[in-house]
Phi, psi and omega in degrees: 000126179294149178254133176268127178262125180260115181285130179227104180302137178279175182297331184257013181292132177239154176251131179234162171248138178226132175245013176202140176225132175255132182242129178223179177215156171246179177301337185238351186223156167257132182244126176244123178253113179272126188235165174238123180247130171249101185300341178287345180269357183288163177245143181238143175284104184296333180286332180220088185301338180272357179288166180303129176266146178259119180236120179291140178239106181285118180287119180267328181200142171252128179237122178258127183235147169290155178304321179296317178294321178298319177300316178296321179296318179299316179296317181294318178295317178300318180294319180291322177296320177298315178298316180299315180298319180295318183287329185259001179305124179082355181279142178286341182279345184289000000 
């Protein structure tokens, strides 16, 4: 029998916006660092405009996941992206 999990935000729950995520791993965890990038704050090598630009990414949150939880998260994100694509197909807002 499936179990329904009811999400209940805690007293210290915060909401953040992230437009970049860095994913790494340790021997026991998957680490996702949710960041905020403001491309206007980046630096460009004026002598060589095609050279690597340095753009600061402010880390807003670090999330450590077990590999099993990370696998579930990947599946859940893929499912939500599929739904989003279906709903926004042909939309000018997409």
